[in-house]
C-alpha positions, 0 to 999 in steps of 0.5 A: 490958407488953412491946415489941412488934414488926413486921415487915412481911411483904409489900406491893404485888406482893410481897402475900401468899399467905393461908394462907402470913401464917396457917403464919409467925403458927402458927410465931410463935404458938408461938415466943411461947408458948415464950418464944422471941420477943417480942411480934410485930405481922406487917404486910401485904397479902393477895392476894385472898381470903375468910376465914370465921371459925368464925359464919360461916352458910352463907348468907353465903358467896360467891353464885357457888361463889368458894372460902373459906379458913375459919380459926379465928378469932373473927368471920364471913365478909369479905375480904382483899386489895389496898388492905388494912392487914392486922394480926396481932399475936401477943401474951403475954396473961395468965391468965386472958384479958381478950379482949374488953379486947385488943379494944377495945385494937386498937380504939384503936389503928385509931381514933388511925389514922382520926384523924392523917388526919382521919376520926375514927371510932368503935364501935357497941355490940354490933359489933366493929371500927371504924366511920363513923357514918351520917346518923341515919335519918330524913335518909338517903335512901330506899332505891327510895323505900322508908322505912325502916320498909319496909326488906327487910332489917331485916324479911325473914329471906329478904331477901338484898343480893346479888340485890337491885341496886347500891342494897343493895351493903355498898359503897356504903353510903357513898352511902345515908349509913350505918353502915360498916364501916372496919377488921375485927378478929378473934382469937382466944387459944390457950395464952393468945398471941393470933392473927389480928387486925385489917385496915383498908381503905385504897383497896381497891376494895370491890365485892370484898366485893358478894359476902359478907355481912360480917361476916355484917352486912345493915344496914351496910356496910363504907368506906375510908380514901380513900373518907372522905377523898374523897383516895386515901390508900396503904398506904404512907402508913397504914403508919407511922402505924398501926404507932406508934399501935399500939405506943403502945397496946399497949404501954403497955396495963394488963394485967390478968387478968380478974376472974371473978366468984364467986357 
């Protein structure tokens, strides 16, 4: 595969407003399609913003009317902001495009990144991204004294965890010992070139996620490297590690067109 270059757009006091980064993505995407640039990964921190993918339901958006930027990626609603490393790999893939394989490669790079800091993560069947697995169900603390069989998140379609106190908040999934997402992935492929990408929580204020239903998942939550490791981890520490693993995984991938089954 072609060499992958990195562009650091801005971090900390120079964090990038979302629509400006989206415009830069589109510019680089057009240049990559025209073979004017090589595969490029934009890396940055965003100013606080909620973004909604094409499959987002109205019920998953902020209840207080906080603005949401609707975007053309897959997936549902999420939050980006300080303490979160965001990456947008803009890469040309062979046709017919294998989107799932691209997502798996991004997951692998982030799993390796977390492992280098001493955190074991994994994939969860049917749910994209990188996860920290919770305790076995029977060993988890009961929420509000209720057993899992009575957990309203699983049995009541009208139940909204945002209206029922911090014990149901996505940011407290670690205290509940539930599965929790460390990194989210949402992409788009247009003209055989990828857009959007991943966001790995390093040391954000995770309560931002409590205003939404992150990724549309009601029975799990979110976490960060700093929370799971019990010590402060910074974007500056994670950035070179993530670059190295992204480069290794994405450059050495054996890209093959998706196989089309015929009757």
